[in-house]
N, CA, C and O atoms as CSV, one atom per row, in Angstrom:
chain,resi,resn,atom,element,x,y,z
A,1,MET,N,N,-11.218,-21.082,-35.002
A,1,MET,CA,C,-10.600,-21.539,-33.771
A,1,MET,C,C,-11.224,-22.884,-33.399
A,1,MET,O,O,-12.443,-23.046,-33.438
A,2,THR,N,N,-10.395,-23.820,-33.048
A,2,THR,CA,C,-10.882,-25.136,-32.629
A,2,THR,C,C,-11.151,-25.131,-31.127
A,2,THR,O,O,-10.735,-24.220,-30.411
A,3,SER,N,N,-11.848,-26.156,-30.665
A,3,SER,CA,C,-12.106,-26.246,-29.222
A,3,SER,C,C,-10.799,-26.405,-28.450
A,3,SER,O,O,-10.656,-25.852,-27.359
A,4,ASN,N,N,-9.852,-27.147,-28.998
A,4,ASN,CA,C,-8.556,-27.302,-28.325
A,4,ASN,C,C,-7.821,-25.966,-28.239
A,4,ASN,O,O,-7.228,-25.658,-27.205
A,5,GLU,N,N,-7.851,-25.180,-29.295
A,5,GLU,CA,C,-7.196,-23.866,-29.275
A,5,GLU,C,C,-7.868,-22.953,-28.246
A,5,GLU,O,O,-7.199,-22.198,-27.540
A,6,PHE,N,N,-9.179,-23.033,-28.173
A,6,PHE,CA,C,-9.915,-22.223,-27.208
A,6,PHE,C,C,-9.494,-22.560,-25.785
A,6,PHE,O,O,-9.205,-21.668,-24.988
A,7,ILE,N,N,-9.460,-23.841,-25.474
A,7,ILE,CA,C,-9.081,-24.275,-24.128
A,7,ILE,C,C,-7.624,-23.910,-23.840
A,7,ILE,O,O,-7.302,-23.484,-22.731
A,8,GLU,N,N,-6.752,-24.072,-24.819
A,8,GLU,CA,C,-5.349,-23.720,-24.616
A,8,GLU,C,C,-5.174,-22.238,-24.331
A,8,GLU,O,O,-4.287,-21.857,-23.567
A,9,GLU,N,N,-6.006,-21.398,-24.934
A,9,GLU,CA,C,-5.953,-19.963,-24.647
A,9,GLU,C,C,-6.330,-19.678,-23.199
A,9,GLU,O,O,-5.783,-18.770,-22.574
A,10,LEU,N,N,-7.271,-20.462,-22.669
A,10,LEU,CA,C,-7.739,-20.236,-21.303
A,10,LEU,C,C,-6.822,-20.826,-20.244
A,10,LEU,O,O,-6.549,-20.181,-19.232
A,11,VAL,N,N,-6.335,-22.067,-20.470
A,11,VAL,CA,C,-5.598,-22.756,-19.408
A,11,VAL,C,C,-4.179,-23.147,-19.790
A,11,VAL,O,O,-3.451,-23.690,-18.959
A,12,GLY,N,N,-3.774,-22.891,-21.003
A,12,GLY,CA,C,-2.421,-23.254,-21.419
A,12,GLY,C,C,-2.406,-24.549,-22.212
A,12,GLY,O,O,-3.428,-25.218,-22.358
A,13,SER,N,N,-1.252,-24.883,-22.710
A,13,SER,CA,C,-1.151,-26.028,-23.622
A,13,SER,C,C,-1.013,-27.369,-22.912
A,13,SER,O,O,-1.094,-28.410,-23.565
A,14,ASN,N,N,-0.810,-27.378,-21.619
A,14,ASN,CA,C,-0.622,-28.639,-20.887
A,14,ASN,C,C,-1.886,-29.098,-20.176
A,14,ASN,O,O,-1.807,-29.602,-19.056
A,15,TRP,N,N,-3.033,-28.939,-20.791
A,15,TRP,CA,C,-4.282,-29.310,-20.136
A,15,TRP,C,C,-4.617,-30.771,-20.401
A,15,TRP,O,O,-4.201,-31.367,-21.395
A,16,GLU,N,N,-5.381,-31.316,-19.475
A,16,GLU,CA,C,-5.824,-32.711,-19.583
A,16,GLU,C,C,-7.344,-32.735,-19.457
A,16,GLU,O,O,-7.958,-31.751,-19.044
A,17,GLU,N,N,-7.939,-33.862,-19.814
A,17,GLU,CA,C,-9.403,-33.983,-19.800
A,17,GLU,C,C,-10.006,-33.640,-18.438
A,17,GLU,O,O,-11.085,-33.049,-18.379
A,18,TRP,N,N,-9.343,-33.992,-17.361
A,18,TRP,CA,C,-9.918,-33.739,-16.038
A,18,TRP,C,C,-9.971,-32.248,-15.714
A,18,TRP,O,O,-10.662,-31.856,-14.774
A,19,HIS,N,N,-9.264,-31.411,-16.464
A,19,HIS,CA,C,-9.320,-29.968,-16.245
A,19,HIS,C,C,-10.660,-29.372,-16.707
A,19,HIS,O,O,-11.086,-28.331,-16.207
A,20,LEU,N,N,-11.314,-30.037,-17.660
A,20,LEU,CA,C,-12.519,-29.456,-18.265
A,20,LEU,C,C,-13.657,-29.220,-17.271
A,20,LEU,O,O,-14.246,-28.140,-17.302
A,21,PRO,N,N,-14.002,-30.170,-16.389
A,21,PRO,CA,C,-15.065,-29.876,-15.414
A,21,PRO,C,C,-14.681,-28.746,-14.457
A,21,PRO,O,O,-15.536,-27.971,-14.029
A,22,VAL,N,N,-13.399,-28.659,-14.126
A,22,VAL,CA,C,-12.931,-27.586,-13.249
A,22,VAL,C,C,-13.070,-26.243,-13.961
A,22,VAL,O,O,-13.513,-25.260,-13.366
A,23,LEU,N,N,-12.693,-26.208,-15.223
A,23,LEU,CA,C,-12.818,-24.994,-16.014
A,23,LEU,C,C,-14.280,-24.583,-16.145
A,23,LEU,O,O,-14.616,-23.410,-15.982
A,24,LEU,N,N,-15.140,-25.538,-16.435
A,24,LEU,CA,C,-16.566,-25.248,-16.563
A,24,LEU,C,C,-17.136,-24.690,-15.265
A,24,LEU,O,O,-17.889,-23.716,-15.289
A,25,ALA,N,N,-16.787,-25.293,-14.138
A,25,ALA,CA,C,-17.265,-24.808,-12.839
A,25,ALA,C,C,-16.790,-23.378,-12.594
A,25,ALA,O,O,-17.540,-22.546,-12.083
A,26,HIS,N,N,-15.547,-23.100,-12.960
A,26,HIS,CA,C,-15.000,-21.754,-12.775
A,26,HIS,C,C,-15.731,-20.739,-13.656
A,26,HIS,O,O,-16.040,-19.636,-13.206
A,27,VAL,N,N,-16.003,-21.101,-14.884
A,27,VAL,CA,C,-16.724,-20.198,-15.789
A,27,VAL,C,C,-18.130,-19.932,-15.265
A,27,VAL,O,O,-18.585,-18.788,-15.268
A,28,LYS,N,N,-18.823,-20.976,-14.817
A,28,LYS,CA,C,-20.171,-20.800,-14.271
A,28,LYS,C,C,-20.151,-19.904,-13.035
A,28,LYS,O,O,-21.003,-19.029,-12.889
A,29,GLN,N,N,-19.180,-20.119,-12.145
A,29,GLN,CA,C,-19.083,-19.288,-10.941
A,29,GLN,C,C,-18.795,-17.835,-11.305
A,29,GLN,O,O,-19.336,-16.917,-10.689
A,30,SER,N,N,-17.953,-17.633,-12.295
A,30,SER,CA,C,-17.639,-16.272,-12.739
A,30,SER,C,C,-18.867,-15.569,-13.292
A,30,SER,O,O,-19.065,-14.380,-13.044
A,31,LEU,N,N,-19.691,-16.290,-14.036
A,31,LEU,CA,C,-20.913,-15.701,-14.577
A,31,LEU,C,C,-21.898,-15.352,-13.460
A,31,LEU,O,O,-22.538,-14.301,-13.509
A,32,GLU,N,N,-22.025,-16.219,-12.460
A,32,GLU,CA,C,-22.891,-15.927,-11.315
A,32,GLU,C,C,-22.386,-14.690,-10.569
A,32,GLU,O,O,-23.172,-13.819,-10.197
A,33,ASP,N,N,-21.071,-14.620,-10.355
A,33,ASP,CA,C,-20.496,-13.470,-9.665
A,33,ASP,C,C,-20.711,-12.181,-10.453
A,33,ASP,O,O,-20.950,-11.124,-9.870
A,34,ALA,N,N,-20.626,-12.271,-11.777
A,34,ALA,CA,C,-20.852,-11.095,-12.613
A,34,ALA,C,C,-22.297,-10.615,-12.481
A,34,ALA,O,O,-22.548,-9.411,-12.437
A,35,GLU,N,N,-23.240,-11.542,-12.420
A,35,GLU,CA,C,-24.640,-11.161,-12.230
A,35,GLU,C,C,-24.841,-10.508,-10.869
A,35,GLU,O,O,-25.574,-9.526,-10.749
A,36,ARG,N,N,-24.189,-11.054,-9.843
A,36,ARG,CA,C,-24.292,-10.456,-8.505
A,36,ARG,C,C,-23.724,-9.043,-8.510
A,36,ARG,O,O,-24.287,-8.143,-7.887
A,37,TYR,N,N,-22.626,-8.850,-9.202
A,37,TYR,CA,C,-22.028,-7.517,-9.273
A,37,TYR,C,C,-23.022,-6.532,-9.885
A,37,TYR,O,O,-23.165,-5.409,-9.402
A,38,LYS,N,N,-23.712,-6.956,-10.951
A,38,LYS,CA,C,-24.671,-6.060,-11.592
A,38,LYS,C,C,-25.796,-5.688,-10.640
A,38,LYS,O,O,-26.251,-4.544,-10.635
A,39,VAL,N,N,-26.247,-6.641,-9.836
A,39,VAL,CA,C,-27.302,-6.328,-8.867
A,39,VAL,C,C,-26.793,-5.332,-7.849
A,39,VAL,O,O,-27.474,-4.353,-7.544
A,40,VAL,N,N,-25.612,-5.567,-7.322
A,40,VAL,CA,C,-25.052,-4.645,-6.330
A,40,VAL,C,C,-24.838,-3.277,-6.961
A,40,VAL,O,O,-25.171,-2.256,-6.358
A,41,ARG,N,N,-24.290,-3.247,-8.159
A,41,ARG,CA,C,-24.040,-1.979,-8.853
A,41,ARG,C,C,-25.341,-1.226,-9.085
A,41,ARG,O,O,-25.394,-0.008,-8.910
A,42,ASP,N,N,-26.384,-1.937,-9.475
A,42,ASP,CA,C,-27.641,-1.284,-9.817
A,42,ASP,C,C,-28.448,-0.840,-8.596
A,42,ASP,O,O,-29.181,0.146,-8.674
A,43,PHE,N,N,-28.326,-1.543,-7.481
A,43,PHE,CA,C,-29.183,-1.257,-6.338
A,43,PHE,C,C,-28.477,-0.610,-5.155
A,43,PHE,O,O,-29.145,-0.038,-4.293
A,44,ALA,N,N,-27.167,-0.678,-5.082
A,44,ALA,CA,C,-26.454,-0.109,-3.928
A,44,ALA,C,C,-26.285,1.390,-4.136
A,44,ALA,O,O,-25.463,1.837,-4.935
A,45,LYS,N,N,-27.079,2.150,-3.401
A,45,LYS,CA,C,-27.002,3.600,-3.562
A,45,LYS,C,C,-25.905,4.196,-2.694
A,45,LYS,O,O,-25.216,5.132,-3.100
A,46,LYS,N,N,-25.751,3.649,-1.503
A,46,LYS,CA,C,-24.689,4.112,-0.613
A,46,LYS,C,C,-23.816,2.916,-0.318
A,46,LYS,O,O,-24.277,1.919,0.237
A,47,LEU,N,N,-22.578,3.015,-0.683
A,47,LEU,CA,C,-21.669,1.898,-0.501
A,47,LEU,C,C,-20.442,2.402,0.236
A,47,LEU,O,O,-19.829,3.390,-0.169
A,48,SER,N,N,-20.091,1.733,1.304
A,48,SER,CA,C,-18.899,2.126,2.037
A,48,SER,C,C,-18.070,0.882,2.323
A,48,SER,O,O,-18.601,-0.221,2.454
A,49,PHE,N,N,-16.808,1.072,2.413
A,49,PHE,CA,C,-15.883,-0.013,2.697
A,49,PHE,C,C,-15.204,0.266,4.028
A,49,PHE,O,O,-14.998,1.417,4.413
A,50,ASN,N,N,-14.862,-0.813,4.719
A,50,ASN,CA,C,-14.146,-0.611,5.962
A,50,ASN,C,C,-12.900,-1.486,5.966
A,50,ASN,O,O,-12.661,-2.252,5.032
A,51,ASP,N,N,-12.121,-1.364,7.014
A,51,ASP,CA,C,-10.867,-2.104,7.102
A,51,ASP,C,C,-11.063,-3.538,7.573
A,51,ASP,O,O,-10.105,-4.310,7.609
A,52,ASN,N,N,-12.284,-3.905,7.934
A,52,ASN,CA,C,-12.571,-5.249,8.415
A,52,ASN,C,C,-13.454,-5.975,7.403
A,52,ASN,O,O,-14.679,-5.874,7.465
A,53,PRO,N,N,-12.852,-6.692,6.491
A,53,PRO,CA,C,-13.658,-7.364,5.471
A,53,PRO,C,C,-14.566,-8.428,6.062
A,53,PRO,O,O,-14.330,-8.921,7.165
A,54,ARG,N,N,-15.596,-8.772,5.324
A,54,ARG,CA,C,-16.567,-9.779,5.729
A,54,ARG,C,C,-15.874,-11.128,5.923
A,54,ARG,O,O,-14.957,-11.480,5.181
A,55,GLU,N,N,-16.326,-11.874,6.930
A,55,GLU,CA,C,-15.810,-13.217,7.156
A,55,GLU,C,C,-16.199,-14.109,5.985
A,55,GLU,O,O,-17.300,-13.984,5.449
A,56,LYS,N,N,-15.312,-15.001,5.588
A,56,LYS,CA,C,-15.605,-15.888,4.466
A,56,LYS,C,C,-16.856,-16.732,4.714
A,56,LYS,O,O,-17.561,-17.088,3.770
A,57,SER,N,N,-17.128,-17.046,5.962
A,57,SER,CA,C,-18.317,-17.847,6.276
A,57,SER,C,C,-19.609,-17.096,5.946
A,57,SER,O,O,-20.662,-17.719,5.809
A,58,GLU,N,N,-19.544,-15.774,5.819
A,58,GLU,CA,C,-20.724,-14.978,5.514
A,58,GLU,C,C,-20.943,-14.806,4.016
A,58,GLU,O,O,-21.983,-14.286,3.611
A,59,PHE,N,N,-20.005,-15.222,3.191
A,59,PHE,CA,C,-20.118,-15.007,1.746
A,59,PHE,C,C,-21.386,-15.615,1.171
A,59,PHE,O,O,-22.086,-14.961,0.399
A,60,ASN,N,N,-21.692,-16.854,1.532
A,60,ASN,CA,C,-22.874,-17.512,0.971
A,60,ASN,C,C,-24.151,-16.793,1.373
A,60,ASN,O,O,-25.067,-16.661,0.562
A,61,GLU,N,N,-24.225,-16.328,2.615
A,61,GLU,CA,C,-25.394,-15.576,3.064
A,61,GLU,C,C,-25.545,-14.311,2.243
A,61,GLU,O,O,-26.647,-13.974,1.811
A,62,PHE,N,N,-24.453,-13.618,2.029
A,62,PHE,CA,C,-24.490,-12.383,1.263
A,62,PHE,C,C,-24.868,-12.660,-0.195
A,62,PHE,O,O,-25.661,-11.926,-0.785
A,63,ASP,N,N,-24.295,-13.721,-0.773
A,63,ASP,CA,C,-24.651,-14.098,-2.151
A,63,ASP,C,C,-26.134,-14.400,-2.259
A,63,ASP,O,O,-26.775,-14.000,-3.231
A,64,ASP,N,N,-26.696,-15.105,-1.269
A,64,ASP,CA,C,-28.124,-15.415,-1.285
A,64,ASP,C,C,-28.962,-14.136,-1.221
A,64,ASP,O,O,-29.978,-14.013,-1.905
A,65,LEU,N,N,-28.528,-13.196,-0.399
A,65,LEU,CA,C,-29.230,-11.923,-0.277
A,65,LEU,C,C,-29.200,-11.169,-1.607
A,65,LEU,O,O,-30.224,-10.653,-2.055
A,66,VAL,N,N,-28.036,-11.108,-2.230
A,66,VAL,CA,C,-27.908,-10.413,-3.510
A,66,VAL,C,C,-28.699,-11.133,-4.592
A,66,VAL,O,O,-29.348,-10.490,-5.417
A,67,ASP,N,N,-28.651,-12.469,-4.595
A,67,ASP,CA,C,-29.419,-13.236,-5.579
A,67,ASP,C,C,-30.912,-12.952,-5.441
A,67,ASP,O,O,-31.609,-12.786,-6.442
A,68,ALA,N,N,-31.402,-12.896,-4.209
A,68,ALA,CA,C,-32.816,-12.615,-3.980
A,68,ALA,C,C,-33.163,-11.214,-4.485
A,68,ALA,O,O,-34.222,-11.009,-5.078
A,69,LYS,N,N,-32.281,-10.265,-4.253
A,69,LYS,CA,C,-32.525,-8.897,-4.716
A,69,LYS,C,C,-32.536,-8.849,-6.240
A,69,LYS,O,O,-33.246,-8.033,-6.826
A,70,GLY,N,N,-31.767,-9.705,-6.879
A,70,GLY,CA,C,-31.718,-9.739,-8.335
A,70,GLY,C,C,-33.058,-10.097,-8.945
A,70,GLY,O,O,-33.352,-9.711,-10.076
A,71,TYR,N,N,-33.877,-10.837,-8.199
A,71,TYR,CA,C,-35.196,-11.227,-8.683
A,71,TYR,C,C,-36.285,-10.280,-8.222
A,71,TYR,O,O,-37.436,-10.406,-8.639
A,72,ASP,N,N,-35.934,-9.335,-7.366
A,72,ASP,CA,C,-36.883,-8.367,-6.822
A,72,ASP,C,C,-37.078,-7.243,-7.838
A,72,ASP,O,O,-36.105,-6.718,-8.380
A,73,THR,N,N,-38.316,-6.881,-8.090
A,73,THR,CA,C,-38.583,-5.815,-9.052
A,73,THR,C,C,-38.964,-4.510,-8.375
A,73,THR,O,O,-39.342,-3.556,-9.055
A,74,ASP,N,N,-38.875,-4.445,-7.060
A,74,ASP,CA,C,-39.207,-3.230,-6.329
A,74,ASP,C,C,-38.157,-2.167,-6.614
A,74,ASP,O,O,-36.984,-2.358,-6.294
A,75,GLU,N,N,-38.557,-1.064,-7.204
A,75,GLU,CA,C,-37.625,0.001,-7.585
A,75,GLU,C,C,-37.199,0.880,-6.406
A,75,GLU,O,O,-36.271,1.680,-6.529
A,76,ASP,N,N,-37.881,0.729,-5.257
A,76,ASP,CA,C,-37.591,1.598,-4.123
A,76,ASP,C,C,-36.511,1.055,-3.210
A,76,ASP,O,O,-36.414,1.472,-2.056
A,77,TYR,N,N,-35.715,0.154,-3.691
A,77,TYR,CA,C,-34.656,-0.444,-2.858
A,77,TYR,C,C,-33.627,0.625,-2.466
A,77,TYR,O,O,-33.196,1.424,-3.297
A,78,ILE,N,N,-33.249,0.621,-1.202
A,78,ILE,CA,C,-32.253,1.595,-0.729
A,78,ILE,C,C,-31.029,0.842,-0.304
A,78,ILE,O,O,-30.051,1.448,0.132
């Protein structure tokens, strides 16, 4: 598989050079989100959902909290 074929599989055949930094940023963000999911999955013992989702302005705060927990080695997290 060539690099062009790889990119075409991800974004289609009508891609241009300026799409590459956008694609890279998206891939990096997806990998960070996947790591956050693993932290939440591994440490969240009681998880509940409600009908009022978190405000978008709180996302970064929550991501920072989860990122910090990802580096924490304390096994007694509740």
